[in-house]
C-alpha positions in Angstrom: -0.5 -0.9 -14.5 -3.5 -2.6 -16.2 -6.6 -0.7 -17.6 -9.9 -2.3 -17.9 -13.1 -0.9 -19.0 -16.2 -1.4 -16.7 -20.0 -1.4 -17.9 -22.2 -0.7 -14.9 -25.7 0.4 -14.3 -26.2 3.9 -13.7 -27.8 3.2 -10.2 -24.7 1.2 -9.3 -22.4 3.9 -10.5 -24.5 6.5 -8.5 -24.3 4.3 -5.2 -20.5 4.0 -5.7 -20.1 7.9 -6.4 -22.0 8.6 -3.2 -20.0 6.2 -1.2 -16.6 7.6 -2.7 -17.7 11.1 -2.0 -18.7 10.2 1.6 -15.1 8.7 2.0 -13.7 11.8 0.4 -12.2 9.8 -2.4 -12.7 10.1 -6.3 -14.6 7.4 -8.0 -11.6 5.8 -9.6 -9.8 5.9 -6.4 -12.8 4.1 -4.6 -13.1 1.6 -7.2 -9.3 0.8 -6.9 -9.6 0.6 -3.2 -12.4 -1.8 -3.5 -10.7 -4.1 -6.1 -7.5 -4.1 -3.9 -9.3 -4.9 -0.7 -11.3 -7.9 -2.4 -8.0 -9.2 -3.9 -6.5 -9.2 -0.5 -9.4 -11.4 0.6 -8.7 -13.8 -2.2 -5.0 -14.3 -1.6 -3.8 -17.7 -0.6 -1.6 -17.5 2.4 2.2 -18.3 1.8 3.6 -21.7 2.1 5.5 -20.7 5.2 2.4 -19.4 6.9 0.2 -22.4 6.0 2.9 -24.6 7.4 3.4 -22.7 10.7 -0.4 -22.8 11.2 -0.6 -26.5 10.5 2.2 -26.9 13.0 0.4 -24.7 15.6 -3.0 -26.7 14.9 -1.1 -30.0 15.4 0.4 -28.9 18.6 -3.1 -27.7 19.8 -4.7 -30.9 19.0 -1.9 -32.8 20.9 -2.1 -30.5 23.8 1.3 -29.4 23.5 0.4 -25.6 23.9 0.5 -24.0 27.3 -2.1 -21.1 27.5 -1.8 -18.2 30.0 -4.9 -16.7 31.7 -5.3 -13.1 30.9 -4.6 -12.3 34.5 -1.1 -14.1 34.3 -0.2 -12.0 31.2 -1.2 -8.6 32.8 0.7 -9.6 35.8 3.6 -10.6 33.8 3.5 -7.1 31.9 2.9 -5.0 34.9 -0.8 -4.3 33.9 
């Protein structure tokens, strides 16, 4: 674990405390949650995932993917 000190305006802290309370969290827990969620958005997809998606996009561009209608999917699954 890494510890960092934050310098925030009182109005910012008040808004964060209010939202933390609304979510039934402590301010510390809420800030950790926000940091983790933002870090997830910044993560680069794995090499395997990127290669798989590139392959799927190439197949799509070359009309090599067959799509099923929603009706076909529902019938196939007994829905």
